[in-house]
N, C-alpha and C positions, 0 to 999 in steps of 0.2 A: 578576479580569480585569485584564490588563495593558494600559496605555496610556501611552506607546507600547509595543507589545508587542515583546519580544525573543524571536523565535522560535528555539527550540533543538531540534534533532533529538536523538533519543537517542544519535546517534553523536557528540555533543559531550561525553558524559560521559567520566570519566577513562580508561577502558580502550579508547578508540576505535581505538587502533592495531591492534586485533585484529579489526576488522570488515571484511568484504568489502562495500564500499558498493554499495547498490542503484543509485547514480547513475553507475556505470561507463559509459563511452561506447561500450563494445563493443570497445575495444582490450584485448588480454589475451594470455594464453598461447595459442599456436596449438593447435588440436585435432589429435589424431593419428588418422588414419583408416587402417584396414587394419593396425593395429599392436596387438599384445597388450600392454596396459599395465595393471598391477595397480591395483585401486581402493585408494586410500589416503585417509586423512583429510587434507584440504588444509590447508595453513598459509597464513595471510594474509601478504602482502608489503606493507609500508608504503612507499608511493611519495612520501611527503612529510608535512610537519607540517600541522596544521589551518590554514586560512586564513579570515579573516573576509570575509563577503560583505555589503556594505551595499546594501539594497534599499529605496528610498523612505524611509519614516519609521522603518524598523526594520532590525535587523541579524540575519542568520542565520549561524550557524557550522556549516560543513560540512567534511568531510574530503576529501582526495584519494582516488581510488579505491584499494581494496585488492583485490589479485588473489589467486585461489586456484589451486592446482595443478589442472589440468584432466586428465580421463581420457577414454579413448576413447568411453565411453558417456555422458558428461556433456555433453548438448547444450543445456542450459538457458542462458538469458541471465544476465548478471551479476545477482546479488542478494545481499542481506546475510546473513551468517552471524553469529550472536550468541553471546556468552558468557552464562552465567546472571546475572552481575552486571549486564550491559547491559540485559537485558530486565526485571530487577527494578527497576532505577533509572530506568526510563523516565519522562519527564515526561508525564503523562497530562492535564494541565490547560491546556496551551497553547491559547490562543484568539486569533485574529487580530481585533483591534478594527476594525470597519468605519470606513473613512476618507472615505467619500462615498456618494452615492446608489447607485452601482453596487454597492459592497460590501454596503450594507444590503439592497438588492434580492436579492442572492445569498443572504445569510444568512436573510432572511425566506422565500425560496423553499424552502430546505432545512428550515427550521423547520416550515413548513406541510406539506411532504411527509412529514417525520418524524412529526409528530403524526397526520396522516391514516393513515399506515401503522401506527402504534401502535394506533390504534382498530380498523382493519380486521383486523389480525393478532392482536388480543387481548394485546398486549404490556403487561406490568405492571411498573412501575419498582420496586415495593416488593421488598425482599430476601425471597427464598424463595418468590416467587409464580410463578416460571418453572421448568418442568421441563427436563431435558436435551433431550427431544424438541422442546419449544417453542423452545428456543434454537437447535437445529439447523435447524429450519424457517426461523427468522428469518435465520440466518447464510447459509444456502444461497441464499435469495432475494436478500439484500443483495449477495452476491458476484456473482450473475448481472448485477446492475446496475453494480457497482463496476468490472467488467472492461470496460465499454463506453468510458468517456471516454478512457483512454490510447490505445486502438486507433483511435478516431475522430480524435483530435488528431494522432496520428502519421501517419495516412493523409492527412489534409488537408495537413500540412506536407510529406509525401513528394511528393504530386502538385504542390504549389506549387514544390518544389525542382526537379522535372522540368520543369514548365511555364516557370519563370523561368530555368532552366539555371544554377543557382547552389547553393552549399552551404547547408545548413540551420542551421548553427551548433551542432549537437550535440544538439538537442532530441529528434530522432526516436528515438534509442537509449534514452534515459531513459523516454520515453513508452511505447515498445513493451515495455520491461522491466516497467513498472508494470502494463500490461495482462496480461502473462503471469503476473506475481506474483499478481494478483487471481484469475486463472483457476486457479492452483495452490491458492489458498485453497478455491475451490469444489470442486475435485477431491478435496481432503483431506476435506471434509465429506461428499462423496458416498460416500466409503469407509465412512461410518458410517450413512448413511440414503439410501434410494432414494425420491425424491419421487413422489407419486401423480399421477394424470392431471390433477386440478384445478390442482395447483401448477404442473405443466408448462405448462398452458394459460395460467396467470397470468404465468409467466415469458415465454412467447412473445409475449403481448399487450404486456407491459411493455417488452420489448426492442424490439418494433416501433415503439412510440411514442417511447421514450427515445432510441433510436439516431438516428432521423430528426430529432427535435427538437434533440438535441445537435449533430448534424452541421450543421444549418442555423444554429444559434446560433454554432457555432465559426467558421463562415465570416464571420460579421458581427462577433462580439465575443469573440475568443479569451481575452482577459484576464478578462472576466466569467465565462467557462466555467471557467477554472482556479480562480478564486476560489470558484465554486460547488462545485467538487470539493474544494477545501481545506476548506470547511465540512462537506461530506459526510463527509470522512475524520475530521474532529473527532468527528462523531457515531459513526463506526465505532469509534474509539478508546474512546469512552464505552461502547458496547455490549459490547466485549470486556472492558473493565475491570469492568463490571457482572457478566459471566459468571464472571470469575476471582474476584471478591469472593464471589459465591454459592458457588462451588466451595470456596474456602478456609473459608467459614463452615459447610460441611457440608450445604448445601441441594441439592447435586448429587452424591449418593453414587455413582451409576453411573459418573461420570467420575473419581472419586477414584483408582481403581485401573485405569481403562481405559488400555490400552497405546496409544501413538501409532500411527496408521496407517503402514504401511511407506512409503507415498509421502511422508509428512511427514518421516519419519526420514531418508530419502535427500535430500530437497530442502533441508531446513535443517541437514543434517549433525548431527542430534540423536543423543544416546547411544542405544545399542540398547535400553536399559531405559526410554526416555522415556515419559512419561505424557501424558494429554490436556492437563493443565495446561501442560506444556512447549510443546505445539502452540499453545494459546491465547496464550501469552506471545510466541511468535515471530510469530504473525499480527498481534497488537496492535502489535508493534514495526514490522512492515511498514507497517501503516496509518498509524502516526505519521510514517514517512518520506514516504509519499504526501501526508499532510497538509501537511508542511513544504514539499515540492517544489512542490505546486500553489499554495500561497500565494506562493511566490517567483515562479513563472511568471506568476501573476496580478498581480504588482507590477512586472514589467519589460516593456519593449517586446518585441514578438514577433520583432523583428529582432536582439535582443541575443543574444550567445553564451550557451549553456547554462553557468551558473556551477558546475555540479556535475560537469563532466567533469574528468579529471585534468589538472593543470597541468604 
C-alpha cells in the first residue's frame, strides 16, 4: 500500500505514445457518412507529451488523447487501444489510501459489498477453484453493475449543464465513454454465455436498486461516488488479474485456445488470431483506467475542468 499513493495508469508506461486514450473528450477525426471507406487498422496520433496532474495529496500521470483513424462503420466513442507490452506491464496493485472519513466509508462500503457478493456467488479466491463458467457468471453480473455509474454521473452533469446554461468542463464525454466501455465488456462476455432466468432477474433487481441509490447519492455527494467507483474498479482489476493468473497456471483449459469473440476483436482492434487471454488483458487495462479516472474525479472539485481532455 502506498501512502501517499502515486496513482499511475497503465498509460504512463514506456510505450504510451501508441495508446488511444480512453479519456478523449470527444474531439477527433470527423466520421464519414454515406462514403465508402475501407476498414484499416488505425494508427494512433500522438497529440503531445505526458503531462503531470497533481490532485490533492497525490499525482497522477496521464497522457494527452491519442486519436485513431475513423471509418464509416466505427461509431464507438473514444477508447483505449493497447499493445501487448502495455497490457502485460499494467500496474495491478495501485490502491488509493483513504484520506478521511469519506474515503474510508467508500472503501468500507465496497469491501462489504464485495465480501457479500463473494459469499452469495460462491466465489473462491484460491487458485484453481473457479471454472470458466463461474468466472463468466461473475464477470457478466459485475459488468451489468459497472456500466451504471458512468451513465448516471454523465446524465446528472448533462442536466446540470442544461439547467445552469453553462459548459460542463469536459467530464460528460469521459463518463459516457466509461459507461459504453463497461457495456462492451458485458457484450463480449454475452458472446460466450447466455444467462438464465434467475440471473437476469438478479440483474434487474440489482440495477433497480443500484441505479436509484447511486443517482440520489451523486446529487448529494459526487466526490464520494467517484471514490466509491474508484475502489470498485480496484476490485475489478483484482478479479481479472485472478482470472488471468488461473488461465496462465492451466486451471482454465477451455480458455487456453478459445478464440476471442469477433465483437472483442473489432472493439479493441485485436489480431485476428487473438485468444481469450488477450480479451481479459484488454478488459483489465480498461478497468485500471476507470480506477484511476474515478479516483481523480473523487479528489477534485466537481467544478474543476476534466484533467484528462486533450490540452
